[in-house]
One Martini backbone bead per residue (centre of mass of N, CA, C, O) as a GRO file, in nm:
protein
  317
    1MET     BB    1   5.748  10.981   9.150
    2THR     BB    2   6.029  11.113   9.032
    3SER     BB    3   6.380  11.112   8.975
    4ARG     BB    4   6.693  11.272   8.990
    5ALA     BB    5   6.992  11.265   8.881
    6PRO     BB    6   7.285  11.331   8.965
    7SER     BB    7   7.548  11.481   8.900
    8ARG     BB    8   7.856  11.408   8.804
    9ARG     BB    9   8.003  11.585   9.008
   10SER     BB   10   7.859  11.494   9.271
   11ILE     BB   11   7.933  11.193   9.252
   12LEU     BB   12   8.249  11.218   9.224
   13ILE     BB   13   8.311  11.383   9.472
   14ALA     BB   14   8.205  11.191   9.675
   15GLY     BB   15   8.368  10.944   9.591
   16ALA     BB   16   8.662  11.064   9.559
   17GLY     BB   17   8.685  11.192   9.839
   18LEU     BB   18   8.684  10.920   9.995
   19ILE     BB   19   8.880  10.746   9.828
   20GLY     BB   20   9.131  10.956   9.822
   21ILE     BB   21   9.253  10.910  10.108
   22GLY     BB   22   9.430  10.644   9.987
   23ALA     BB   23   9.517  10.846   9.738
   24ALA     BB   24   9.767  10.993   9.612
   25GLY     BB   25   9.686  11.282   9.446
   26CYS     BB   26   9.389  11.334   9.410
   27TYR     BB   27   9.145  11.400   9.221
   28ARG     BB   28   8.845  11.506   9.178
   29VAL     BB   29   8.728  11.459   8.872
   30SER     BB   30   8.941  11.551   8.714
   31PRO     BB   31   9.277  11.613   8.600
   32VAL     BB   32   9.259  11.845   8.828
   33ILE     BB   33   9.472  12.056   9.015
   34ASP     BB   34   9.476  12.270   9.304
   35ALA     BB   35   9.748  12.150   9.409
   36GLY     BB   36  10.073  12.166   9.359
   37ALA     BB   37  10.289  12.058   9.142
   38ARG     BB   38  10.362  12.169   8.821
   39THR     BB   39  10.379  12.111   8.470
   40THR     BB   40  10.532  12.387   8.288
   41PRO     BB   41  10.571  12.443   7.985
   42GLU     BB   42  10.713  12.582   7.738
   43ILE     BB   43  10.609  12.810   7.514
   44THR     BB   44  10.560  12.646   7.204
   45VAL     BB   45  10.571  12.618   6.844
   46THR     BB   46  10.521  12.328   6.714
   47PRO     BB   47  10.496  12.118   6.451
   48ARG     BB   48  10.279  11.942   6.588
   49ARG     BB   49  10.079  12.175   6.634
   50ARG     BB   50  10.047  12.279   6.353
   51ALA     BB   51   9.944  12.011   6.231
   52ALA     BB   52   9.690  11.989   6.417
   53LEU     BB   53   9.560  12.251   6.332
   54ASN     BB   54   9.522  12.169   6.037
   55THR     BB   55   9.355  11.917   6.091
   56GLU     BB   56   9.119  12.043   6.249
   57THR     BB   57   9.033  12.244   6.033
   58ALA     BB   58   8.982  12.032   5.810
   59LEU     BB   59   8.769  11.868   5.966
   60ALA     BB   60   8.567  12.096   6.001
   61SER     BB   61   8.518  12.147   5.707
   62ALA     BB   62   8.432  11.861   5.624
   63ALA     BB   63   8.192  11.840   5.819
   64ARG     BB   64   8.032  12.071   5.699
   65GLN     BB   65   8.010  11.950   5.414
   66ALA     BB   66   7.874  11.688   5.499
   67ALA     BB   67   7.624  11.827   5.628
   68ALA     BB   68   7.523  11.955   5.361
   69LEU     BB   69   7.476  11.646   5.233
   70ALA     BB   70   7.288  11.573   5.445
   71SER     BB   71   7.034  11.410   5.657
   72GLY     BB   72   6.874  11.460   5.921
   73SER     BB   73   7.062  11.361   6.191
   74ARG     BB   74   7.338  11.390   6.045
   75THR     BB   75   7.351  11.694   6.034
   76ALA     BB   76   7.381  11.741   6.345
   77VAL     BB   77   7.629  11.570   6.392
   78LEU     BB   78   7.826  11.704   6.189
   79SER     BB   79   7.798  11.990   6.300
   80ALA     BB   80   7.910  11.919   6.583
   81LEU     BB   81   8.180  11.811   6.483
   82ALA     BB   82   8.275  12.075   6.368
   83GLN     BB   83   8.272  12.232   6.637
   84MET     BB   84   8.480  12.063   6.787
   85HIS     BB   85   8.718  12.108   6.590
   86THR     BB   86   8.714  12.414   6.632
   87LEU     BB   87   8.782  12.399   6.932
   88HIS     BB   88   9.051  12.257   6.901
   89ALA     BB   89   9.186  12.470   6.726
   90GLY     BB   90   9.174  12.704   6.931
   91VAL     BB   91   9.361  12.566   7.142
   92LEU     BB   92   9.608  12.521   6.955
   93ALA     BB   93   9.640  12.839   6.880
   94GLN     BB   94   9.708  12.911   7.148
   95ALA     BB   95   9.961  12.971   7.359
   96ASP     BB   96   9.809  12.767   7.578
   97PRO     BB   97   9.659  12.452   7.571
   98LEU     BB   98   9.696  12.429   7.918
   99ALA     BB   99   9.513  12.680   8.053
  100GLY     BB  100   9.222  12.660   8.046
  101GLN     BB  101   8.985  12.885   8.154
  102ASN     BB  102   9.237  13.120   8.164
  103ALA     BB  103   9.279  13.152   7.871
  104ASP     BB  104   9.436  13.288   7.602
  105SER     BB  105   9.246  13.281   7.298
  106ASP     BB  106   9.442  13.404   7.128
  107PRO     BB  107   9.597  13.363   6.844
  108VAL     BB  108   9.939  13.262   6.742
  109ILE     BB  109   9.827  13.072   6.517
  110THR     BB  110   9.774  12.966   6.180
  111PRO     BB  111   9.640  12.805   5.941
  112THR     BB  112   9.668  12.627   5.661
  113PRO     BB  113   9.538  12.662   5.374
  114VAL     BB  114   9.276  12.489   5.207
  115ALA     BB  115   9.121  12.331   4.970
  116SER     BB  116   8.812  12.341   4.846
  117ALA     BB  117   8.595  12.052   4.900
  118SER     BB  118   8.429  11.792   4.882
  119ALA     BB  119   8.305  11.567   5.167
  120PRO     BB  120   8.258  11.277   5.189
  121LEU     BB  121   8.198  11.074   5.442
  122PRO     BB  122   8.414  10.853   5.409
  123GLN     BB  123   8.652  11.054   5.395
  124LEU     BB  124   8.620  11.175   5.675
  125LEU     BB  125   8.653  10.910   5.837
  126THR     BB  126   8.937  10.858   5.732
  127ASP     BB  127   9.060  11.116   5.847
  128GLU     BB  128   9.001  11.059   6.140
  129LYS     BB  129   9.175  10.804   6.167
  130ARG     BB  130   9.443  10.940   6.079
  131ALA     BB  131   9.449  11.137   6.311
  132ALA     BB  132   9.443  10.938   6.543
  133ASP     BB  133   9.714  10.804   6.484
  134GLN     BB  134   9.885  11.059   6.513
  135TYR     BB  135   9.803  11.127   6.807
  136VAL     BB  136   9.926  10.874   6.931
  137HIS     BB  137  10.209  10.938   6.854
  138ASP     BB  138  10.219  11.210   7.010
  139ALA     BB  139  10.161  11.089   7.290
  140LEU     BB  140  10.419  10.902   7.299
  141ALA     BB  141  10.615  11.170   7.257
  142ALA     BB  142  10.556  11.301   7.509
  143ASP     BB  143  10.694  11.492   7.800
  144THR     BB  144  10.413  11.550   7.931
  145PRO     BB  145  10.121  11.492   8.079
  146GLY     BB  146   9.938  11.705   7.938
  147GLU     BB  147  10.031  11.640   7.645
  148ALA     BB  148   9.944  11.348   7.640
  149LEU     BB  149   9.637  11.399   7.695
  150LEU     BB  150   9.579  11.578   7.459
  151TRP     BB  151   9.639  11.372   7.232
  152ALA     BB  152   9.463  11.144   7.334
  153SER     BB  153   9.199  11.298   7.319
  154LEU     BB  154   9.201  11.347   7.017
  155ALA     BB  155   9.216  11.046   6.939
  156VAL     BB  156   8.953  10.955   7.061
  157PHE     BB  157   8.767  11.140   6.919
  158ALA     BB  158   8.841  11.064   6.622
  159SER     BB  159   8.786  10.751   6.652
  160GLY     BB  160   8.466  10.824   6.730
  161ALA     BB  161   8.376  10.930   6.477
  162SER     BB  162   8.037  11.012   6.360
  163ALA     BB  163   7.704  11.007   6.197
  164ALA     BB  164   7.606  10.848   6.438
  165GLY     BB  165   7.410  10.904   6.682
  166ALA     BB  166   7.528  11.115   6.904
  167ALA     BB  167   7.622  11.417   6.952
  168PRO     BB  168   7.863  11.596   7.018
  169VAL     BB  169   8.008  11.756   7.313
  170ARG     BB  170   8.150  11.987   7.512
  171GLY     BB  171   8.148  11.985   7.807
  172ASP     BB  172   8.365  12.030   8.106
  173GLY     BB  173   8.631  11.981   7.985
  174GLU     BB  174   8.991  12.072   7.983
  175PRO     BB  175   9.297  12.158   7.919
  176VAL     BB  176   9.580  12.107   8.146
  177SER     BB  177   9.817  12.119   8.357
  178LEU     BB  178  10.029  11.858   8.494
  179PRO     BB  179  10.143  11.653   8.715
  180VAL     BB  180  10.357  11.438   8.830
  181GLU     BB  181  10.284  11.077   8.830
  182ASP     BB  182  10.231  10.781   8.957
  183PRO     BB  183  10.088  10.510   8.813
  184THR     BB  184   9.976  10.380   9.075
  185SER     BB  185   9.806  10.622   9.163
  186ALA     BB  186   9.629  10.634   8.907
  187ARG     BB  187   9.513  10.341   8.941
  188GLN     BB  188   9.370  10.390   9.204
  189VAL     BB  189   9.163  10.590   9.083
  190LEU     BB  190   9.045  10.406   8.874
  191LEU     BB  191   8.940  10.202   9.075
  192SER     BB  192   8.749  10.396   9.225
  193ARG     BB  193   8.569  10.437   8.970
  194LEU     BB  194   8.488  10.143   8.941
  195ASN     BB  195   8.358  10.108   9.215
  196ALA     BB  196   8.138  10.328   9.165
  197LEU     BB  197   8.013  10.187   8.918
  198VAL     BB  198   7.919   9.929   9.054
  199ALA     BB  199   7.724  10.067   9.246
  200GLY     BB  200   7.545  10.191   9.024
  201LEU     BB  201   7.469   9.936   8.874
  202GLU     BB  202   7.340   9.785   9.112
  203TRP     BB  203   7.124  10.001   9.172
  204GLY     BB  204   6.982   9.980   8.891
  205VAL     BB  205   6.932   9.676   8.860
  206GLY     BB  206   6.758   9.662   9.137
  207ARG     BB  207   6.518   9.871   9.000
  208LEU     BB  208   6.467   9.743   8.742
  209PRO     BB  209   6.295   9.588   8.534
  210ALA     BB  210   6.335   9.278   8.397
  211THR     BB  211   6.222   9.390   8.101
  212ASP     BB  212   6.450   9.585   8.087
  213SER     BB  213   6.714   9.642   7.880
  214LEU     BB  214   6.898   9.801   8.079
  215ARG     BB  215   6.936   9.572   8.278
  216SER     BB  216   7.104   9.392   8.088
  217ILE     BB  217   7.327   9.595   8.041
  218GLY     BB  218   7.418   9.618   8.340
  219THR     BB  219   7.492   9.320   8.383
  220ARG     BB  220   7.715   9.302   8.172
  221ARG     BB  221   7.882   9.537   8.281
  222LEU     BB  222   7.954   9.404   8.554
  223ASP     BB  223   8.130   9.182   8.434
  224ALA     BB  224   8.339   9.367   8.290
  225VAL     BB  225   8.433   9.531   8.537
  226ALA     BB  226   8.530   9.298   8.707
  227THR     BB  227   8.767   9.235   8.522
  228GLN     BB  228   8.907   9.508   8.543
  229GLN     BB  229   8.956   9.498   8.845
  230ALA     BB  230   9.128   9.250   8.864
  231ARG     BB  231   9.359   9.355   8.681
  232LEU     BB  232   9.427   9.607   8.853
  233ARG     BB  233   9.488   9.468   9.118
  234ALA     BB  234   9.722   9.304   9.009
  235LEU     BB  235   9.901   9.544   8.934
  236LEU     BB  236   9.917   9.665   9.214
  237ARG     BB  237  10.045   9.417   9.356
  238GLU     BB  238  10.302   9.417   9.171
  239ALA     BB  239  10.356   9.722   9.304
  240SER     BB  240  10.302   9.695   9.618
  241ALA     BB  241   9.992   9.752   9.637
  242THR     BB  242   9.691   9.851   9.783
  243PRO     BB  243   9.388   9.825   9.686
  244THR     BB  244   9.125  10.003   9.649
  245PRO     BB  245   8.849  10.013   9.817
  246ALA     BB  246   8.532   9.984   9.866
  247LEU     BB  247   8.267  10.143   9.958
  248PRO     BB  248   7.978  10.103  10.148
  249GLY     BB  249   7.891  10.389  10.007
  250TYR     BB  250   7.691  10.576   9.764
  251PRO     BB  251   7.561  10.833   9.613
  252MET     BB  252   7.212  10.830   9.531
  253PRO     BB  253   6.925  10.828   9.412
  254ALA     BB  254   6.613  10.847   9.474
  255THR     BB  255   6.353  10.670   9.520
  256PRO     BB  256   6.230  10.607   9.239
  257SER     BB  257   6.342  10.488   8.943
  258THR     BB  258   6.451  10.544   8.610
  259PRO     BB  259   6.579  10.485   8.309
  260ARG     BB  260   6.683  10.774   8.279
  261SER     BB  261   6.833  10.811   8.552
  262THR     BB  262   7.009  10.561   8.521
  263ARG     BB  263   7.157  10.643   8.270
  264GLU     BB  264   7.278  10.901   8.378
  265LEU     BB  265   7.439  10.777   8.599
  266TRP     BB  266   7.612  10.593   8.427
  267VAL     BB  267   7.739  10.801   8.257
  268SER     BB  268   7.881  10.958   8.484
  269LEU     BB  269   8.054  10.710   8.578
  270GLU     BB  270   8.187  10.656   8.300
  271LEU     BB  271   8.329  10.933   8.285
  272GLY     BB  272   8.505  10.881   8.537
  273VAL     BB  273   8.659  10.650   8.408
  274LEU     BB  274   8.772  10.804   8.170
  275SER     BB  275   8.945  10.997   8.350
  276GLY     BB  276   9.106  10.764   8.477
  277HIS     BB  277   9.248  10.684   8.208
  278GLY     BB  278   9.374  10.963   8.160
  279ARG     BB  279   9.554  10.957   8.407
  280VAL     BB  280   9.728  10.715   8.310
  281VAL     BB  281   9.833  10.845   8.055
  282ALA     BB  282   9.985  11.079   8.203
  283ALA     BB  283  10.168  10.881   8.391
  284ALA     BB  284  10.262  10.721   8.164
  285SER     BB  285  10.476  10.510   7.946
  286GLY     BB  286  10.501  10.384   7.660
  287THR     BB  287  10.332  10.095   7.666
  288GLU     BB  288  10.143  10.192   7.894
  289ARG     BB  289  10.027  10.427   7.735
  290SER     BB  290   9.913  10.277   7.499
  291THR     BB  291   9.717  10.102   7.667
  292ALA     BB  292   9.564  10.344   7.787
  293ILE     BB  293   9.453  10.458   7.522
  294THR     BB  294   9.289  10.212   7.445
  295ALA     BB  295   9.111  10.217   7.701
  296MET     BB  296   8.998  10.496   7.651
  297GLY     BB  297   8.850  10.427   7.387
  298ASP     BB  298   8.668  10.206   7.505
  299GLN     BB  299   8.529  10.388   7.707
  300ALA     BB  300   8.410  10.593   7.512
  301ALA     BB  301   8.227  10.377   7.376
  302GLN     BB  302   8.063  10.322   7.631
  303VAL     BB  303   7.932  10.602   7.652
  304THR     BB  304   7.799  10.605   7.359
  305GLY     BB  305   7.634  10.338   7.404
  306TYR     BB  306   7.412  10.510   7.580
  307GLY     BB  307   7.361  10.781   7.396
  308SER     BB  308   7.607  10.958   7.434
  309GLY     BB  309   7.804  11.218   7.385
  310MET     BB  310   8.095  11.310   7.288
  311PRO     BB  311   8.337  11.464   7.425
  312ALA     BB  312   8.565  11.696   7.329
  313TRP     BB  313   8.754  11.593   7.605
  314PRO     BB  314   8.845  11.313   7.652
  315GLY     BB  315   8.965  11.261   7.993
  316TRP     BB  316   8.867  11.571   8.108
  317VAL     BB  317   8.601  11.527   8.295
   0.00000   0.00000   0.00000
């Protein structure tokens, strides 16, 4: 009899709920706050937002054209990529891009029409990278936490765009307005997510056959995460903070495990770490924000490395 891995939400609620006792202002699963002061910017249609809407609309069109010229699995991946860019454009066009699930999705701005032309795949990927660079610049110039994470999320998605691997997915997260938070508090939550990931990796490695390639992947990942934990703990101590300790136990699937359930568990926990990096992006500024965006991109690549699709809004998981 095989077991089914618990959902990402159930794992992270259980872990973050216990860990969060010692971390002020802890989010539940994503960087969404249920209570407390929010930073709600005045709704304005900025040149930056207009430019991003044009970019996302153009990328959606280019991805559709590339899909029409592709074959096999690439067609599905590029079609999904077009859908995600269309989703981004819709959020950017509405009155408040940070309104979350209750947003009025009616567009208040429309994209500038672009000339229709064939879009070979290499050109599409070049345009994705160019968009990612611009979004990083936008994130560094953002004045509010939610805006910073909005642009960082778009940057990470575009930088990870590809015609290979798993197709990008809608996911559960979406941009919302965020409260101002101290970077130290955000890093405490990130550390808590890394602690939970270590527990999940150890759980899976200990139950997979020695000959299973996933076991080797988990073992290598444990070493990499241990390095991240050490660096993060050092940063917290430099800020005169006591690093969040690991819990004695985290909820895991019932044994026996399977490679599939183990992979699902690890992806869920890696997505939690991704949102932890997103939280740091929202809380930090200047060089620290730039470093956090880079880390966020590296973590997104870790998620897709398991064969999981990139979420439409990485960091808002």
